[in-house]
C-alpha positions as CSV (number, residue, x, y, z in Angstrom):
1,M,0.0,0.0,0.0
2,T,1.3,3.4,-1.0
3,I,1.1,6.0,1.8
4,K,-0.2,9.3,0.6
5,T,1.3,12.4,2.5
6,V,-0.9,15.3,3.5
7,G,0.7,18.6,4.2
8,M,-0.9,21.5,6.0
9,M,-1.2,25.2,6.1
10,S,-3.3,27.1,8.7
11,S,-4.0,30.6,10.0
12,Y,-3.8,29.3,13.6
13,P,-0.5,30.7,15.0
14,N,2.4,28.3,14.4
15,L,0.1,25.3,13.7
16,D,1.4,24.7,10.2
17,Q,5.0,24.7,11.6
18,R,4.3,21.8,13.9
19,Q,5.6,18.6,12.5
20,D,3.6,16.5,14.9
21,W,0.3,18.2,14.5
22,M,-2.4,15.4,14.8
23,W,0.1,12.6,15.5
24,Q,-1.7,12.0,18.9
25,Q,-4.8,11.1,16.9
26,T,-3.4,7.8,15.6
27,P,-1.9,4.7,17.3
28,H,0.7,4.5,14.6
29,P,4.0,6.5,14.6
30,F,4.6,9.7,12.6
31,G,0.9,10.5,11.9
32,I,0.0,7.5,9.8
33,W,-3.6,6.5,9.5
34,G,-4.8,4.0,6.9
35,N,-3.4,4.9,3.6
36,M,-2.1,8.4,4.5
37,Q,0.3,10.3,6.7
38,I,-0.3,13.8,8.1
39,H,3.1,15.5,7.6
40,C,2.5,19.2,7.9
41,T,5.8,20.5,6.6
42,H,6.5,17.9,3.9
43,P,8.1,19.8,1.0
44,K,6.2,17.9,-1.7
45,P,3.1,16.3,-0.2
46,D,0.5,14.4,-2.3
47,F,-2.4,16.4,-0.8
48,L,-2.5,19.7,1.2
49,L,-5.0,20.6,3.9
50,M,-5.9,24.3,4.3
51,Y,-7.1,24.1,7.8
52,N,-9.0,27.2,8.9
53,Y,-6.9,29.2,6.6
54,T,-8.1,32.8,6.5
55,S,-5.0,34.7,5.5
56,F,-5.9,35.2,1.8
57,P,-4.5,38.1,-0.1
58,K,-6.7,41.2,-0.1
59,Q,-7.0,42.6,-3.6
60,P,-6.2,46.4,-3.5
61,Q,-9.2,48.7,-3.8
62,K,-9.3,50.8,-7.0
63,Q,-7.9,54.3,-6.4
64,P,-8.3,57.4,-8.5
65,W,-6.0,57.6,-11.5
66,W,-3.8,60.2,-9.8
67,V,-3.0,57.9,-6.8
68,N,0.1,55.7,-7.1
69,N,-1.1,52.3,-6.2
70,Q,2.1,50.4,-7.0
71,K,3.0,49.6,-3.4
72,A,-0.5,48.1,-2.7
73,E,-0.3,46.0,-5.9
74,K,3.2,44.8,-5.1
75,S,2.1,43.7,-1.6
76,Y,-0.9,41.9,-3.1
77,H,1.2,39.9,-5.6
78,Q,3.8,39.1,-2.9
79,A,0.9,37.7,-0.8
80,I,-0.1,35.5,-3.7
81,E,3.4,34.2,-4.1
82,T,3.5,33.4,-0.4
83,I,0.4,31.2,-0.7
84,K,1.8,29.5,-3.8
85,T,4.9,28.7,-1.9
86,K,2.9,27.2,1.0
87,L,0.9,25.1,-1.5
88,R,4.2,23.4,-2.4
89,G,3.2,22.6,-6.0
90,V,0.1,20.5,-4.9
91,P,-2.4,20.7,-7.8
92,K,-5.7,22.5,-7.0
93,E,-7.8,19.3,-7.2
94,R,-5.7,17.9,-4.2
95,V,-6.0,20.9,-2.0
96,I,-8.6,20.6,0.8
97,Y,-10.1,23.6,2.5
98,L,-11.8,23.0,5.9
99,L,-13.2,26.1,7.8
100,R,-13.8,25.6,11.5
101,E,-15.5,28.9,12.4
102,P,-19.1,28.9,13.5
103,P,-21.4,31.2,11.4
104,L,-21.9,33.7,14.1
105,T,-23.7,36.8,13.0
106,E,-20.6,39.0,13.5
107,I,-18.4,36.9,11.3
108,V,-20.7,35.2,8.8
109,E,-19.9,37.6,6.0
110,A,-16.1,37.0,6.6
111,N,-16.7,33.2,6.4
112,K,-18.5,33.5,3.1
113,R,-15.6,35.6,1.8
114,F,-13.1,32.9,2.9
115,Y,-15.0,30.3,0.9
116,R,-15.0,32.6,-2.2
117,E,-11.3,33.3,-1.8
118,A,-10.5,29.5,-1.3
119,E,-12.0,28.8,-4.7
120,A,-8.8,30.0,-6.4
121,Y,-6.6,27.4,-4.7
122,C,-8.8,24.4,-3.5
123,G,-10.6,21.6,-5.2
124,Y,-12.7,20.8,-2.1
125,I,-14.1,23.5,0.2
126,S,-16.2,22.7,3.3
127,G,-17.5,24.2,6.5
128,P,-20.2,23.7,9.2
129,D,-22.8,25.9,7.7
130,D,-25.4,25.8,4.9
131,F,-23.7,28.3,2.6
132,A,-20.4,26.4,2.4
133,P,-19.7,24.9,-1.0
134,Q,-19.8,21.5,0.7
135,P,-21.7,21.8,4.0
136,D,-20.5,19.2,6.5
137,Y,-19.7,18.4,10.0
138,M,-16.2,19.3,11.1
139,P,-14.0,16.2,11.3
140,A,-13.1,15.6,14.9
141,I,-10.0,16.9,16.6
142,W,-9.6,16.9,20.4
143,Y,-7.5,18.5,23.1
144,V,-7.1,15.8,25.5
145,A,-3.4,15.0,24.8
146,N,-3.3,11.4,26.0
147,S,-2.1,8.9,23.5
148,F,-4.6,7.3,21.1
149,R,-3.9,3.9,22.5
150,D,-4.6,5.1,26.1
151,L,-7.9,6.7,25.0
152,N,-8.9,3.6,23.0
153,D,-7.9,0.9,25.5
154,L,-8.0,2.2,29.1
155,P,-11.2,2.2,31.2
156,S,-12.7,5.2,32.8
157,P,-10.4,6.9,35.3
158,P,-11.7,7.3,39.0
159,K,-14.3,10.0,39.3
160,T,-13.7,12.2,42.4
161,R,-15.5,15.5,41.7
162,V,-18.9,16.5,40.4
163,C,-18.7,18.9,37.4
164,S,-16.3,21.1,35.5
165,W,-16.5,23.6,32.7
166,I,-13.6,24.8,30.5
167,T,-14.3,28.1,28.8
168,S,-12.8,31.5,28.3
169,G,-13.5,35.2,29.0
170,I,-13.8,36.1,25.3
171,D,-16.7,38.5,24.8
172,R,-16.4,39.5,21.1
173,T,-19.8,38.4,20.0
174,A,-23.3,38.3,21.3
175,N,-23.0,34.5,21.7
176,H,-19.8,34.9,23.8
177,R,-21.6,37.4,26.0
178,Q,-24.5,35.1,26.4
179,R,-22.2,32.4,27.7
180,L,-20.6,34.8,30.1
181,D,-24.0,35.9,31.4
182,F,-24.8,32.2,32.0
183,L,-21.6,31.8,33.9
184,R,-22.4,34.7,36.1
185,L,-25.8,33.2,36.8
186,L,-24.2,29.9,37.9
187,R,-21.8,31.7,40.1
188,N,-24.4,34.0,41.6
189,H,-26.5,30.9,42.6
190,E,-23.4,29.1,43.9
191,L,-23.7,26.0,41.7
192,D,-21.1,23.4,42.6
193,F,-18.7,23.2,39.6
194,D,-15.0,23.8,38.9
195,L,-14.1,26.4,36.3
196,Y,-11.0,26.4,34.1
197,G,-9.9,28.6,31.1
198,R,-8.0,31.6,29.9
199,D,-8.8,35.3,30.3
200,L,-11.7,34.7,32.7
201,P,-12.9,37.7,34.7
202,D,-12.0,37.8,38.4
203,W,-15.6,37.4,39.5
204,A,-15.8,34.0,37.7
205,N,-13.4,32.4,40.3
206,G,-11.6,30.3,37.8
207,K,-8.8,27.8,38.5
208,G,-6.6,28.9,35.6
209,Q,-5.7,27.9,32.1
210,I,-5.3,24.2,31.2
211,G,-2.7,22.7,28.8
212,N,-4.1,19.2,28.6
213,K,-7.9,19.2,29.0
214,W,-7.8,15.7,30.4
215,Y,-6.8,16.9,33.9
216,A,-9.7,19.3,34.0
217,I,-12.3,16.8,32.8
218,A,-11.4,13.2,33.6
219,P,-11.7,13.4,37.4
220,Y,-15.3,14.7,37.0
221,Y,-18.6,12.9,36.4
222,Y,-20.1,15.8,34.4
223,N,-18.8,18.4,32.1
224,L,-20.5,21.5,30.8
225,A,-19.9,21.5,27.0
226,I,-21.4,24.8,25.8
227,E,-20.9,25.7,22.2
228,N,-20.4,29.2,20.9
229,Y,-23.1,28.5,18.2
230,A,-26.2,26.3,18.4
231,D,-28.3,27.5,15.5
232,N,-27.7,25.1,12.6
233,S,-27.5,21.3,11.9
234,W,-23.8,21.2,11.1
235,Y,-21.8,22.8,13.9
236,V,-20.4,20.6,16.8
237,S,-16.9,21.2,18.1
238,E,-14.2,19.5,20.2
239,K,-16.0,20.7,23.4
240,L,-18.2,17.5,23.1
241,W,-15.4,15.2,21.9
242,D,-13.1,16.3,24.8
243,A,-15.7,15.6,27.4
244,L,-16.6,12.2,26.1
245,L,-13.0,11.1,25.5
246,A,-12.3,11.9,29.2
247,W,-15.2,9.6,30.2
248,C,-17.4,12.5,31.3
249,L,-21.1,12.8,30.7
250,P,-21.4,16.1,28.8
251,I,-24.2,18.5,29.7
252,Y,-24.3,19.8,26.2
253,Y,-25.7,23.1,24.8
254,G,-25.4,23.0,21.0
255,G,-27.3,22.3,17.7
256,P,-28.7,19.0,16.4
257,A,-25.6,17.8,14.7
258,A,-24.5,15.9,17.9
259,D,-27.8,13.9,17.8
260,K,-26.9,12.7,14.3
261,L,-23.3,11.8,15.1
262,L,-23.5,10.2,18.5
263,P,-25.6,7.4,20.1
264,P,-28.6,8.3,22.2
265,G,-27.8,8.8,25.9
266,S,-24.2,9.6,25.4
267,F,-24.8,13.2,26.4
268,L,-27.5,15.3,28.1
269,R,-29.2,18.3,26.5
270,L,-28.9,21.6,28.4
271,P,-32.3,23.2,27.7
272,S,-31.2,26.8,27.8
273,L,-28.7,29.3,29.1
274,D,-30.9,30.8,31.8
275,E,-32.5,29.9,35.1
276,K,-34.1,26.8,33.5
277,G,-30.7,25.6,32.5
278,L,-29.3,26.3,35.9
279,A,-32.1,24.2,37.5
280,Y,-31.4,21.4,35.1
281,I,-27.7,21.3,35.9
282,R,-28.4,21.4,39.6
283,E,-30.8,18.5,39.4
284,V,-28.6,16.3,37.2
285,T,-25.3,16.9,39.2
286,A,-27.0,16.3,42.6
287,T,-26.0,12.6,42.2
288,P,-23.8,10.6,39.9
289,D,-26.7,8.4,38.9
290,A,-27.0,9.9,35.3
291,W,-23.3,9.2,34.7
292,Y,-23.6,5.5,35.7
293,E,-26.7,5.1,33.5
294,A,-24.8,6.7,30.5
295,K,-21.6,4.8,30.9
296,E,-22.2,2.3,28.1
297,A,-23.4,5.0,25.7
298,I,-20.3,7.1,26.6
299,A,-18.0,4.1,25.8
300,E,-19.8,3.6,22.4
301,A,-19.6,7.4,21.6
302,R,-15.8,7.4,22.4
303,Q,-15.2,4.6,19.8
304,I,-17.2,6.6,17.2
305,I,-15.1,9.8,17.9
306,L,-11.8,7.9,17.8
307,H,-12.4,5.7,14.8
308,K,-15.1,7.3,12.6
309,L,-15.3,11.1,13.3
310,N,-11.5,11.4,13.6
311,L,-10.0,14.0,11.1
312,L,-7.3,11.5,10.2
313,E,-10.0,8.9,9.2
314,W,-11.7,11.7,7.2
315,L,-8.4,12.5,5.4
316,S,-7.7,8.9,4.8
317,N,-11.0,8.3,3.1
318,Y,-10.6,11.5,1.1
319,T,-7.2,10.7,-0.3
320,K,-8.3,7.1,-1.0
321,N,-11.1,8.5,-3.2
322,H,-9.2,11.2,-4.9
323,T,-6.0,9.5,-6.1
């Protein structure tokens, strides 16, 4: 079997410079999964993944005839050459574009623009929204940094605490602010849960930022997995995968995509981000009974995430069908 290499470029800081990006999502060395290998910086890959790439050249706006626009034109053409260099000679039909941003009101027009701009370079363009050229769920990545073999083979770790939530203090959009308002509601009503994350306000009483999410999820029976976006049938993020892979029962707020991808009973639906939601969390987390009832469904969901929803499985199938 010939192994196809998949290179990568991304607008996430330093991500496309990491040789081992995604290597933890396979039991095999050096990022091999099936018929392909993720090898981000390979000089001449067979395929190339544009992963949440948003740094497309901005074409200069037309200026009056008396304005010297040579500097802007030169900068634009240099940006095009930079992208071509990053594409490493991979033909357009083998370049894959996956956008991971939710279609929030504040950024939806930018997302549409990224899809249009990707058409000049990519043969396949997809994202978790109805206006993407190929609407689809985002293939699963996760931020519990344990080895694939450990996640696949080991039983549930001991559960010693009730509930955790990993989030941030970001407030750029209305959805972010709604989430922060819900956090304030939980704190004001002294709900028993541990909070982790970056840039949290002082009043949130957070326990700090986490490098490996496993340590802030695995010791808990329940995890609050609250998406930034819940209004279409495509968007579901690593918030749900991380909780399940750490053997938590997620109390999930998000769209219907999760119901289509995971078995019934593997997560609980948070009804709303208000006092009704608060009451639901308080009732569920009063005992570990719901976790014990869901344990078999959690185990099944974990296998689906690891083996079917895995980004590397998605890339392996794609490269197999586009050789």
